[in-house]
Each structure stands twice: as structure tokens, then as C-alpha cells.
Backbone bond lengths (Angstrom), bond angles and torsions (degrees), N, CA, C in turn:
res aa  C-N    CA-C-N  psi(-1)  N-CA   C-N-CA  omega(-1)  CA-C   N-CA-C  phi
1 M - - - 1.455 - - 1.513 109.26 -
2 A 1.299 117.13 126.22 1.447 120.66 -176.74 1.506 110.78 -75.17
3 E 1.321 115.47 146.70 1.452 119.96 177.44 1.514 108.93 -69.43
4 P 1.356 118.99 135.39 1.457 120.72 -176.37 1.506 111.23 -65.05
5 P 1.343 117.13 145.87 1.452 119.97 178.55 1.502 111.62 -64.85
6 R 1.308 115.95 143.26 1.460 120.58 179.54 1.525 109.23 -90.04
7 S 1.322 116.24 141.85 1.450 121.34 -178.80 1.509 109.57 -122.87
8 S 1.301 116.21 156.12 1.458 119.86 178.73 1.514 110.40 -74.06
9 G 1.322 116.15 157.22 1.453 120.39 179.08 1.520 111.61 -63.38
10 H 1.345 116.60 -34.37 1.463 119.40 -179.30 1.518 110.51 -64.74
11 H 1.338 116.76 -43.45 1.461 120.40 -179.85 1.525 110.35 -64.07
12 L 1.320 117.27 -42.42 1.454 120.22 -177.02 1.517 111.44 -70.57
13 L 1.330 117.53 -29.08 1.449 119.81 178.94 1.514 110.35 -61.12
14 A 1.335 116.92 -33.59 1.452 121.23 179.15 1.520 111.80 -64.09
15 T 1.319 116.86 -21.68 1.449 120.75 179.05 1.519 111.20 -66.34
16 F 1.303 116.45 -32.83 1.457 120.21 -171.35 1.532 113.89 -110.41
17 V 1.333 117.72 -9.71 1.460 120.38 -177.25 1.517 109.62 -110.80
18 H 1.321 117.02 123.54 1.454 121.22 177.90 1.522 109.47 -82.80
19 R 1.318 115.96 131.31 1.447 120.49 178.59 1.515 109.03 -105.50
20 P 1.328 118.51 109.32 1.461 120.63 -178.79 1.520 110.37 -56.21
21 G 1.331 115.26 137.85 1.449 120.55 176.19 1.506 113.72 86.20
22 T 1.346 117.57 -1.64 1.463 120.74 179.25 1.522 107.49 -112.84
23 S 1.312 116.49 86.57 1.458 120.96 -172.26 1.523 112.01 -63.62
24 Q 1.343 117.91 -36.41 1.460 120.50 -178.40 1.514 110.67 -64.51
25 T 1.363 117.52 -42.08 1.453 120.64 178.04 1.511 110.83 -62.70
26 S 1.345 116.19 -43.18 1.454 120.24 179.80 1.518 110.81 -62.35
27 M 1.332 115.75 -41.80 1.450 119.71 -178.32 1.530 111.24 -68.09
28 D 1.339 116.52 -31.68 1.450 120.34 -176.34 1.522 113.63 -83.66
29 N 1.343 117.50 -13.51 1.461 120.06 -174.07 1.533 113.47 -54.54
30 P 1.353 119.60 -46.73 1.474 118.47 -179.60 1.525 112.85 -59.46
31 S 1.336 117.67 -43.20 1.455 119.40 -179.02 1.517 111.04 -69.24
32 R 1.341 117.51 -36.74 1.460 120.31 176.81 1.517 110.75 -65.61
33 S 1.316 115.60 -40.25 1.461 119.65 178.88 1.523 110.38 -62.32
34 E 1.352 116.40 -39.63 1.457 119.99 179.09 1.527 110.89 -67.31
35 R 1.344 116.79 -38.04 1.462 119.46 177.30 1.524 110.78 -64.05
36 S 1.332 116.25 -39.21 1.461 119.87 178.33 1.525 110.62 -65.02
37 R 1.327 116.08 -39.96 1.469 120.44 178.90 1.530 110.25 -62.61
38 K 1.328 116.23 -45.81 1.466 119.84 179.65 1.517 111.37 -64.55
39 A 1.337 116.44 -38.89 1.467 119.90 178.69 1.527 110.47 -62.82
40 A 1.331 116.17 -40.09 1.464 120.16 -180.00 1.524 110.86 -64.98
41 L 1.339 117.49 -43.17 1.459 120.60 -178.94 1.521 111.49 -69.04
42 T 1.332 117.00 -38.41 1.453 119.94 176.20 1.526 110.61 -63.12
43 A 1.325 116.06 -41.49 1.464 120.36 178.39 1.526 110.78 -64.01
44 A 1.329 116.53 -39.96 1.467 120.12 179.69 1.526 110.97 -62.05
45 L 1.329 117.17 -43.97 1.469 120.32 178.07 1.519 111.29 -64.23
46 T 1.318 116.68 -38.58 1.465 120.66 178.27 1.525 110.53 -61.42
47 I 1.323 116.73 -45.12 1.466 121.56 -179.23 1.521 110.58 -63.65
48 I 1.348 116.80 -45.81 1.468 120.71 -177.97 1.524 110.41 -61.93
49 A 1.341 115.91 -46.49 1.465 119.80 -176.76 1.524 112.20 -70.51
50 R 1.322 117.73 -35.41 1.462 121.39 -175.06 1.525 112.32 -86.94
51 D 1.333 116.32 -42.81 1.468 120.55 -171.25 1.525 113.71 -111.13
52 G 1.332 117.28 -13.19 1.455 120.29 -177.46 1.514 111.04 99.13
53 P 1.348 117.40 153.54 1.462 121.15 -176.41 1.522 114.06 -63.51
54 G 1.343 116.93 -25.37 1.459 119.22 179.92 1.513 113.77 -66.14
55 R 1.347 116.93 -19.17 1.463 121.19 -179.79 1.531 112.57 -92.95
56 L 1.315 116.27 1.65 1.465 118.73 -178.88 1.524 109.59 -80.02
57 T 1.315 116.11 110.04 1.460 123.26 175.26 1.525 107.88 -135.88
58 L 1.323 116.07 164.63 1.461 119.37 177.24 1.523 110.92 -63.36
59 D 1.332 116.81 -37.77 1.468 119.43 177.77 1.523 111.18 -61.85
60 A 1.346 116.34 -42.21 1.458 120.29 -179.50 1.524 110.80 -65.73
61 I 1.332 116.73 -39.99 1.469 120.45 179.16 1.523 110.26 -64.69
62 A 1.330 116.43 -41.74 1.468 120.36 179.38 1.526 110.53 -61.17
63 R 1.326 116.59 -43.37 1.468 119.63 179.69 1.521 111.38 -65.68
64 E 1.331 116.39 -44.04 1.466 120.57 -176.06 1.522 112.14 -67.27
65 S 1.331 116.69 -37.84 1.461 120.85 -174.72 1.518 113.24 -89.44
66 G 1.341 116.93 -19.88 1.446 119.99 -174.36 1.519 112.98 85.81
67 L 1.308 117.63 2.03 1.462 121.50 176.70 1.522 110.45 -75.17
68 S 1.320 115.79 150.65 1.460 118.73 170.99 1.526 108.36 -73.21
69 K 1.319 117.28 155.09 1.467 120.55 179.29 1.524 110.38 -60.95
70 G 1.341 116.90 -40.90 1.459 119.61 178.60 1.520 112.04 -65.13
71 G 1.342 115.74 -40.66 1.457 119.16 178.12 1.512 111.97 -64.46
72 L 1.329 116.57 -39.36 1.464 120.70 178.15 1.518 111.18 -63.74
73 M 1.331 116.37 -44.29 1.465 120.14 -178.10 1.522 112.01 -69.62
74 H 1.326 116.53 -20.58 1.462 119.64 173.28 1.530 109.54 -64.60
75 Q 1.332 116.47 -32.75 1.460 121.96 178.90 1.527 111.80 -87.99
76 F 1.322 116.05 -44.39 1.465 122.23 -174.38 1.523 109.34 -134.73
77 P 1.314 118.61 107.37 1.465 120.20 -176.82 1.527 114.62 -70.11
78 N 1.338 117.32 -19.66 1.463 119.94 -178.96 1.529 110.10 -156.15
79 K 1.325 115.20 174.79 1.467 121.13 -177.40 1.533 111.30 -64.63
80 E 1.331 117.22 -38.05 1.458 119.74 -179.28 1.521 110.99 -61.34
81 A 1.322 117.40 -36.20 1.470 120.67 178.38 1.518 110.57 -64.61
82 V 1.332 117.00 -36.31 1.463 120.71 177.36 1.529 109.92 -65.44
83 L 1.324 117.14 -47.07 1.463 120.92 -179.40 1.529 111.48 -63.20
84 K 1.326 115.79 -39.31 1.463 119.22 179.10 1.529 110.17 -63.85
85 A 1.334 116.92 -41.79 1.461 120.47 178.68 1.525 111.01 -65.01
86 L 1.336 117.47 -38.27 1.459 120.85 177.66 1.531 110.61 -64.26
87 L 1.323 116.40 -40.66 1.457 119.76 179.57 1.527 110.15 -65.96
88 E 1.329 116.95 -42.07 1.462 119.93 178.08 1.526 110.68 -63.37
89 Q 1.329 116.67 -36.24 1.454 121.35 177.28 1.527 110.37 -62.77
90 Q 1.340 116.24 -40.91 1.458 120.16 177.86 1.525 111.51 -66.38
91 F 1.347 117.50 -41.26 1.456 120.66 177.03 1.531 109.89 -57.98
92 L 1.333 116.69 -44.59 1.456 120.65 -179.18 1.526 110.78 -62.82
93 H 1.337 116.17 -43.81 1.470 120.10 179.90 1.524 110.70 -58.75
94 F 1.316 117.41 -46.30 1.462 119.63 -175.83 1.523 111.88 -77.65
95 D 1.331 118.31 -27.46 1.464 119.74 172.58 1.528 109.90 -63.85
96 E 1.341 116.62 -42.75 1.464 120.38 178.70 1.538 110.68 -66.82
97 F 1.333 116.11 -40.95 1.464 120.30 177.46 1.527 110.01 -60.79
98 A 1.344 116.79 -43.89 1.458 121.04 -178.74 1.524 111.11 -63.08
99 S 1.328 117.10 -40.49 1.470 120.34 179.50 1.525 110.94 -62.67
100 R 1.329 115.61 -43.20 1.472 119.13 179.56 1.532 110.64 -65.82
101 Y 1.326 116.58 -40.53 1.467 119.93 -177.13 1.534 110.12 -67.67
102 R 1.334 116.91 -44.10 1.467 119.64 179.76 1.517 111.12 -61.36
103 A 1.326 116.71 -36.70 1.465 120.66 -179.18 1.526 112.23 -74.50
104 G 1.338 116.99 -17.35 1.456 120.92 -178.89 1.509 112.07 -110.41
105 A 1.339 115.66 -102.49 1.468 121.13 -175.48 1.517 113.04 -62.14
106 G 1.324 117.20 -30.07 1.457 120.45 -176.83 1.522 114.01 -63.15
107 K 1.329 116.44 -25.05 1.468 119.98 -178.34 1.527 112.16 -61.99
108 A 1.333 116.63 -31.75 1.465 120.57 -175.89 1.523 112.85 -84.69
109 A 1.308 118.52 -7.03 1.464 121.57 -175.46 1.528 111.00 -81.66
110 D 1.339 115.30 145.23 1.459 119.86 174.91 1.527 110.69 -66.03
111 Q 1.327 115.62 -33.92 1.464 122.15 179.67 1.530 107.68 -125.41
112 P 1.320 117.53 85.74 1.465 121.06 -171.39 1.531 114.32 -62.54
113 E 1.330 118.26 -35.65 1.468 118.36 -179.81 1.522 110.51 -70.01
114 L 1.322 117.58 -40.44 1.458 121.05 176.34 1.527 110.01 -60.92
115 A 1.328 116.60 -46.96 1.466 120.22 -179.98 1.522 110.88 -60.26
116 T 1.321 116.36 -40.57 1.466 120.11 -179.80 1.524 111.11 -64.19
117 Q 1.320 117.16 -43.72 1.462 120.22 -178.07 1.531 111.59 -69.77
118 I 1.324 118.50 -33.78 1.464 120.59 174.76 1.526 109.23 -65.76
119 A 1.334 116.67 -42.36 1.465 120.64 178.48 1.525 111.29 -63.12
120 I 1.316 116.95 -35.34 1.467 120.67 177.52 1.525 110.22 -64.79
121 S 1.322 117.56 -40.85 1.465 120.15 177.35 1.524 110.65 -61.96
122 R 1.324 116.75 -39.07 1.463 120.17 176.12 1.526 110.55 -65.07
123 E 1.321 117.26 -37.84 1.459 121.77 178.65 1.529 111.31 -66.39
124 L 1.340 117.21 -32.64 1.468 120.87 176.15 1.521 110.67 -55.30
125 I 1.339 115.96 -40.89 1.456 120.87 -179.91 1.525 110.72 -72.13
126 A 1.322 116.04 -35.70 1.460 120.66 -172.34 1.526 113.34 -79.46
127 Q 1.328 118.45 -12.01 1.458 120.11 -174.38 1.523 112.06 -57.23
128 Q 1.311 114.50 135.30 1.461 120.59 177.62 1.525 110.01 -66.71
129 Y 1.337 115.10 145.98 1.454 123.45 174.88 1.530 112.73 67.34
130 S 1.323 117.29 17.10 1.465 121.58 178.12 1.522 111.30 51.52
131 V 1.330 115.97 45.09 1.459 120.01 -178.03 1.519 111.32 -59.58
132 A 1.344 116.25 -45.90 1.456 119.00 -177.32 1.520 111.36 -64.95
133 Q 1.326 116.72 -38.84 1.464 120.19 177.57 1.519 110.39 -62.95
134 A 1.323 116.19 -42.91 1.457 120.64 178.83 1.520 111.04 -61.97
135 M 1.338 116.39 -43.82 1.459 120.23 -179.70 1.522 111.36 -64.94
136 L 1.318 116.77 -37.36 1.464 120.04 179.96 1.520 110.07 -60.76
137 G 1.320 116.57 -44.79 1.457 119.63 178.93 1.512 112.35 -66.45
138 A 1.322 117.60 -39.17 1.463 120.49 -179.02 1.520 111.51 -68.25
139 L 1.316 117.12 -42.55 1.459 120.37 -176.86 1.528 111.88 -70.88
140 A 1.330 116.50 -20.39 1.457 119.22 175.29 1.524 110.66 -61.15
141 Q 1.351 116.73 -26.37 1.452 120.71 178.25 1.522 112.23 -82.45
142 E 1.340 116.55 -18.60 1.463 121.06 179.61 1.531 108.52 -129.59
143 P 1.343 117.92 69.19 1.464 120.81 -172.72 1.522 113.75 -61.04
144 G 1.320 117.10 -22.64 1.460 118.97 178.24 1.514 112.81 -60.96
145 L 1.332 115.98 -29.23 1.460 120.07 -179.99 1.526 112.72 -71.75
146 L 1.336 117.19 -13.76 1.453 120.09 -179.10 1.526 112.13 -79.23
147 A 1.340 117.08 -8.76 1.465 119.75 -179.06 1.522 111.33 -59.71
148 D 1.326 117.57 -40.63 1.466 120.59 179.31 1.524 110.64 -64.79
149 A 1.340 116.43 -39.61 1.462 119.86 179.27 1.531 110.73 -64.32
150 R 1.326 116.54 -41.96 1.468 120.16 178.64 1.528 110.27 -63.83
151 A 1.320 116.69 -40.95 1.463 120.54 -179.49 1.522 110.74 -63.53
152 K 1.334 116.74 -41.57 1.466 119.69 178.30 1.526 110.74 -65.22
153 D 1.322 117.41 -41.06 1.458 120.32 178.04 1.525 111.05 -62.64
154 A 1.327 116.81 -39.59 1.466 120.02 179.03 1.532 110.48 -61.55
155 E 1.320 117.06 -39.70 1.471 120.60 177.28 1.521 111.12 -63.94
156 R 1.339 115.91 -43.58 1.458 119.59 -178.61 1.528 111.18 -65.36
157 V 1.339 116.91 -42.13 1.469 120.35 179.76 1.529 110.05 -62.67
158 A 1.325 117.00 -39.33 1.470 119.76 177.83 1.526 110.46 -62.31
159 E 1.320 117.70 -39.85 1.465 121.13 177.38 1.523 111.27 -66.28
160 I 1.330 115.91 -40.82 1.473 120.13 178.89 1.522 110.32 -62.41
161 R 1.321 117.05 -44.09 1.459 120.68 178.20 1.529 111.40 -62.31
162 G 1.320 114.81 -40.92 1.464 119.50 -175.01 1.518 113.98 -66.52
163 E 1.327 118.78 -27.89 1.462 120.74 -177.53 1.529 112.90 -94.70
164 A 1.349 118.13 -4.21 1.470 121.33 -171.53 1.521 112.51 -99.71
165 D 1.335 115.30 146.13 1.462 120.47 170.26 1.524 110.07 -73.38
166 D 1.322 115.58 -37.74 1.462 121.86 177.17 1.529 106.69 -118.57
167 A 1.318 115.98 95.04 1.461 120.84 -172.90 1.520 112.35 -64.25
168 D 1.335 116.94 -39.32 1.459 119.43 -178.57 1.519 111.46 -65.45
169 L 1.323 117.30 -41.16 1.459 120.47 178.94 1.526 110.51 -64.28
170 A 1.311 116.41 -39.84 1.461 120.10 178.52 1.532 110.95 -62.11
171 V 1.329 116.57 -42.88 1.459 120.15 179.52 1.526 110.49 -67.30
172 L 1.330 117.34 -36.16 1.469 120.41 176.44 1.528 111.17 -61.55
173 R 1.327 117.11 -41.37 1.472 120.18 177.99 1.537 110.28 -64.34
174 W 1.312 116.77 -43.01 1.469 121.08 177.39 1.536 110.23 -60.79
175 A 1.343 115.95 -46.61 1.460 120.56 -177.30 1.527 111.05 -65.75
176 A 1.333 117.17 -36.77 1.466 119.88 177.90 1.526 110.62 -63.31
177 A 1.331 116.69 -42.90 1.464 120.28 178.80 1.516 111.15 -64.19
178 R 1.316 116.39 -43.33 1.466 119.75 179.19 1.524 110.63 -64.90
179 G 1.338 117.09 -38.71 1.461 120.36 178.27 1.520 112.35 -63.35
180 L 1.339 117.13 -41.48 1.459 120.45 176.85 1.530 110.31 -60.12
181 A 1.324 115.39 -42.40 1.467 119.41 -179.55 1.519 111.38 -65.17
182 L 1.329 116.73 -46.94 1.471 119.81 -176.95 1.527 111.57 -65.28
183 M 1.330 117.58 -41.40 1.466 119.47 178.32 1.523 111.20 -61.25
184 T 1.327 115.61 -40.01 1.460 119.49 179.83 1.524 110.55 -68.27
185 M 1.333 117.75 -42.51 1.458 122.10 179.66 1.528 111.66 -62.51
186 L 1.349 115.28 -36.07 1.468 120.16 179.63 1.540 112.56 -83.63
187 R 1.336 115.81 -3.64 1.462 121.91 179.45 1.527 112.78 61.56
188 V 1.317 115.14 36.68 1.469 119.69 176.08 1.528 110.76 -115.63
189 S 1.325 117.40 4.35 1.457 120.12 -178.43 1.524 110.47 -81.85
190 P 1.355 117.59 134.06 1.474 120.57 175.82 1.524 112.34 -84.35
191 L 1.334 117.20 0.98 1.457 121.48 -173.14 1.525 111.69 -89.53
192 E 1.325 115.44 140.06 1.457 121.81 174.94 1.527 109.27 -87.79
193 Q 1.325 116.30 167.00 1.464 120.08 -176.69 1.521 113.34 -57.26
194 P 1.340 119.69 -41.73 1.476 118.04 177.46 1.525 112.67 -59.96
195 D 1.348 116.70 -36.00 1.467 120.04 176.50 1.523 110.62 -63.74
196 L 1.326 115.66 -44.57 1.460 119.87 -179.95 1.521 111.08 -62.74
197 D 1.321 116.23 -43.33 1.463 119.98 179.87 1.525 110.77 -60.05
198 R 1.327 115.93 -42.66 1.463 120.29 -178.74 1.528 111.05 -66.96
199 L 1.328 117.06 -42.65 1.457 120.65 -178.39 1.524 111.75 -68.24
200 F 1.326 116.95 -40.43 1.466 119.21 177.41 1.530 110.56 -64.86
201 A 1.326 116.35 -36.97 1.465 119.42 177.88 1.525 110.62 -61.61
202 R 1.324 116.73 -39.96 1.468 119.96 179.02 1.527 111.17 -69.58
203 L 1.326 116.54 -39.18 1.460 119.45 178.60 1.526 111.09 -63.70
204 L 1.320 116.84 -32.01 1.463 121.15 -178.92 1.531 113.12 -82.86
205 D 1.308 117.48 -16.98 1.459 121.62 -174.85 1.532 110.10 -85.50
206 D 1.325 116.97 101.19 1.472 120.96 -178.08 1.524 112.34 -59.35
207 Q 1.333 117.31 -32.95 1.465 120.91 -176.03 1.525 111.98 -63.00
208 Q 1.331 116.51 -30.34 1.461 119.62 -178.30 1.531 112.59 -75.44
209 W 1.332 116.64 -7.79 1.469 119.62 -177.10 1.516 113.16 -111.35
210 I 1.332 116.64 1.68 1.462 119.23 -177.89 1.523 111.57 -62.04
211 A 1.327 117.45 -44.49 1.465 120.53 -178.58 1.528 111.44 -62.26
212 F 1.316 116.48 -39.59 1.461 119.79 178.46 1.522 110.48 -66.82
213 R 1.332 115.61 -38.80 1.460 119.81 -179.92 1.520 110.09 -65.32
214 Q 1.330 117.21 -41.34 1.464 120.74 178.98 1.527 110.31 -66.80
215 A 1.334 117.18 -40.09 1.461 120.34 178.85 1.518 110.95 -62.36
216 G 1.334 114.49 -41.69 1.452 119.13 179.98 1.512 111.84 -64.44
217 T 1.352 116.50 -39.29 1.454 120.36 179.33 1.520 110.64 -67.63
218 T 1.347 116.63 -41.42 1.460 120.42 -179.78 1.518 112.09 -63.42
219 G 1.322 115.71 -34.25 1.456 119.76 -177.25 1.510 114.40 -78.59
220 E 1.349 117.39 -8.89 1.462 119.69 -179.35 1.498 110.56 -73.52
221 R 1.320 115.05 148.58 1.468 120.76 178.92 1.528 109.37 -118.22
């Protein structure tokens, strides 16, 4: 991820100050404001990944992005607002990824929601600049923000259970994929990328789980 371009304070001031009689400036304000917002979020991710979540402050974001402190606070009044926006950005990224996957490879899966969620866990590892790892460390400081993530996971698990013949086995496959992703993000995994690729391929291959599914069904009383 490239470091955001730095801008002068005078240029950024125009983002937030309306100049009467200057229609072009007025018309451009929303797009400039959005560029400033994106610059702030990119700077926040850079700080978290490079320096650690403990160094994430509004002052640090202002320095990294080139935004004035007042301009930054116009977008984000506090650190929690920045983290919340980053989390929402991640939700949007993975929602878009899930839509593309379901429309493509997911169509061929016996359990498309399970396949999609396993693929998302693989995408967590593949993200450029270790965005997911950075977010994990940052959100550890604001655990209240994880409530939305837990709620989304609960919805996905319910969908996975609903489409499966063996709901427990389906959840185990989902949990295994998520565990591989989290261990890698935390840098505690002993597995190399070829190992991860092979294991994710097996988790995604419905045919390799038929025998387990039949065993589980036979063992039910």
C-alpha cells in the first residue's frame, strides 16, 4: 500500500472552508472531503502496521497524512471513530469479495456460504500490507468495536448451518479456516504459504468431507 501523498495546510483548508462566489470550490468540497477521509484512513493503517496500534493517535494520523489536526477532527473527532471507520471499510471489502466469490467459484460448491467464508479467511491472509493483522491489533484496544464483527460472524454461522447436511462438520471447516487465518495474522503459525494453500484447498473441497459427513450422520441417534 503506497503512502498517501502529503498536502499543504493551505490546500487542505480549502477542503473544509466554503468560499462564497467560487462555485467550483463549492462543487468540489464533497470529493475533497472524501479524499481527505481516505487519506486519513490510509495513514491510520500505515501507522498501525508500521508502528503498532499503541502509536495510533490523531496527531500521528495528521502528520502521516498531511492533514491539519482541525481538518482531521472534522472527519474523525476521536481515535475510536477512526477505528470504527476502518472496521466498516473492512466489512465493505469482504462483503464485495463475498459477492464476487459467490457469483464465481461459489456457484459450484455444495455449500456455497461455507465455501465463501473459507475463501474469506484465505483472503484475510492474502491482504496487502497486513491490513487485517493491523486491524486485529488495533481493535484489541477497543474491544467494544468487535461486537459488530461477532454479530456478523453469528449470522454467517447460522447460514452455514442452514445449508449443511452435517451442520457441526460445516462449522468445524469454517472454524479451521478462521483459525488458520488468525494464527497467520498473529504471526504464531508454523505453517508456510504452500502449507496454507494446500490446507485451504482441502477445506474448500466438498468431496474430501463426504466420508466424514456420512460417518457423522451414521453416528447420530
